[in-house]
Structures are given as structure tokens and as C-alpha cells.
C-alpha positions as CSV (number, residue, x, y, z in Angstrom):
1,M,13.1,-2.2,-20.8
2,S,14.7,-3.2,-17.5
3,V,15.5,0.4,-16.6
4,W,11.9,1.3,-17.2
5,L,10.7,-1.5,-14.9
6,A,13.3,-0.7,-12.3
7,T,12.1,2.9,-12.0
8,I,8.6,3.2,-13.4
9,A,7.2,0.2,-11.6
10,P,8.1,1.3,-8.1
11,A,7.0,4.9,-9.0
12,L,3.6,3.6,-9.9
13,A,3.3,1.8,-6.6
14,G,4.5,5.0,-4.8
15,L,1.8,7.0,-6.7
16,F,-0.9,4.5,-5.6
17,Y,0.2,4.8,-1.9
18,L,0.3,8.6,-2.3
19,A,-3.3,8.7,-3.6
20,L,-4.5,6.3,-0.9
21,G,-2.9,8.4,1.8
22,L,-4.3,11.6,0.5
23,T,-7.7,10.1,0.2
24,A,-7.6,8.8,3.8
25,L,-6.6,12.2,5.1
26,A,-9.3,14.0,3.2
27,R,-12.2,11.6,3.4
28,P,-11.6,9.0,6.2
29,A,-15.2,7.9,6.5
30,N,-15.5,7.3,2.8
31,L,-12.4,5.2,2.7
32,L,-13.8,2.5,5.0
33,A,-17.4,2.7,3.9
34,G,-16.9,0.1,1.2
35,F,-15.7,-2.3,3.8
36,G,-18.9,-1.8,5.9
37,V,-17.0,0.1,8.6
38,A,-18.3,3.5,9.8
39,A,-15.7,6.0,10.8
40,E,-18.2,8.4,12.4
41,G,-16.5,9.6,15.5
42,V,-13.4,11.8,15.9
43,D,-11.3,8.9,17.3
44,A,-12.3,6.7,14.4
45,R,-11.4,9.3,11.8
46,N,-8.1,9.9,13.6
47,E,-7.3,6.2,13.4
48,V,-8.1,6.1,9.7
49,R,-6.0,9.2,9.0
50,A,-3.1,7.7,10.9
51,V,-3.1,4.2,9.5
52,Y,-4.6,4.6,6.0
53,G,-3.3,8.2,5.6
54,G,0.0,8.6,7.3
55,F,1.4,5.2,6.7
56,P,0.8,5.2,2.9
57,L,2.2,8.7,2.7
58,A,5.3,7.5,4.5
59,V,5.5,4.6,2.0
60,A,5.2,7.0,-0.9
61,G,8.0,9.2,0.6
62,L,10.3,6.2,1.0
63,V,9.7,5.1,-2.6
64,A,10.6,8.6,-3.8
65,C,13.7,8.5,-1.6
66,S,14.7,5.2,-3.1
67,L,14.2,6.4,-6.7
68,S,16.3,9.5,-6.0
69,G,19.4,7.4,-5.7
70,A,19.5,6.7,-1.9
71,P,22.4,4.3,-1.1
72,N,19.9,2.0,0.7
73,A,17.3,2.0,-2.1
74,T,17.3,-1.8,-2.5
75,G,16.6,-2.3,1.2
76,I,13.8,0.3,1.1
77,L,12.0,-1.2,-1.9
78,L,12.4,-4.7,-0.6
79,S,11.1,-3.8,2.8
80,L,8.1,-2.0,1.3
81,A,7.4,-5.0,-1.0
82,V,7.3,-7.3,2.0
83,V,5.0,-4.9,3.9
84,S,2.6,-4.9,0.9
85,L,2.7,-8.7,0.9
86,G,2.1,-8.7,4.6
87,M,-1.2,-6.8,4.2
88,A,-2.3,-9.3,1.5
89,L,-1.3,-12.2,3.8
90,G,-3.4,-10.7,6.6
91,R,-6.4,-10.7,4.2
92,L,-5.7,-14.3,3.3
93,V,-5.6,-15.3,7.0
94,S,-8.8,-13.5,7.6
95,A,-10.5,-15.2,4.6
96,V,-9.4,-18.6,6.0
97,L,-10.5,-17.9,9.5
98,D,-13.8,-16.4,8.4
99,R,-14.3,-19.0,5.6
100,R,-15.0,-16.2,3.1
101,I,-13.7,-12.9,1.7
102,G,-15.7,-10.0,0.5
103,R,-15.3,-8.5,-3.0
104,L,-13.5,-5.3,-1.9
105,P,-11.0,-7.1,0.5
106,A,-10.3,-9.5,-2.4
107,V,-9.6,-6.6,-4.7
108,F,-7.3,-5.0,-2.2
109,A,-5.5,-8.3,-1.7
110,G,-4.8,-8.4,-5.4
111,L,-3.7,-4.7,-5.4
112,E,-1.4,-5.4,-2.5
113,V,0.3,-8.3,-4.3
114,A,0.5,-6.1,-7.5
115,L,2.1,-3.3,-5.5
116,A,4.6,-5.7,-3.9
117,L,5.5,-6.9,-7.4
118,L,5.9,-3.3,-8.7
119,L,8.1,-2.4,-5.7
120,A,10.2,-5.6,-6.0
121,A,10.8,-4.8,-9.7
122,G,12.9,-1.9,-8.5
123,V,15.1,-4.5,-6.7
124,F,15.2,-7.5,-9.0
125,V,14.9,-5.9,-12.4
126,G,17.6,-3.5,-13.5
């Protein structure tokens, strides 16, 4: 069971980041529409593709690297877990400052915590 968690859990997180990145590259305007943000201009689509596309693809690549036996796999997975938690923390800070959080940002905060746990499983389980 621990071997399963140590490999499958981070792989699931990597697949999520891969899907997010590919979606952002293919449909940048659709990705932000649920948040009430229009990515209509060329510069806006460029930004979405860079941040929501390129960054998650880099995360997915690093997860794959860590699962392929890289000597620094523990550091990679721990760093990515902290990055995922950082995004959730940013949403929490925003919710406190705005005194509310929308449904979709709350869902993403939960996903980011879940992704951090999946990535950390590769470090602490196994």
C-alpha cells in the first residue's frame, strides 16, 4: 500500500497539472470564464497560457522526473507540495480580505490542498 501511495498519488497530481496546463494552452479564455475573468485580448491569452499553461506543464514534468528515480525526487515533490499549498493559502488570504470566497475559488482551494497531499505522499509515505 505504501509503495502505491508513494508513486500513484504524486502521479495523479502530475496528471491533474498536465490536464490543467493543456487546457490553458488550448482554451485560455474558457479557463478563466468560470472565475468571471475575460481573457479576450492577445496579451490576456498569452498571460493565461504562460501562468495556467506553462507552469502546470512544468510541474507535471517535474513530477514525472521525480517518479523516474531522480536523485533529488524528495526535494522536487516537497517543493511542488509547498507550491500547491501556497496557491491555496493565496485563496484563503483573498477570502479573508474580501470577506467571502466564490464557489469555484473554494473548489480550487480544496483541489490545491488535495494536490499538495498527493505530492507529499511521495515524500512521507514509502
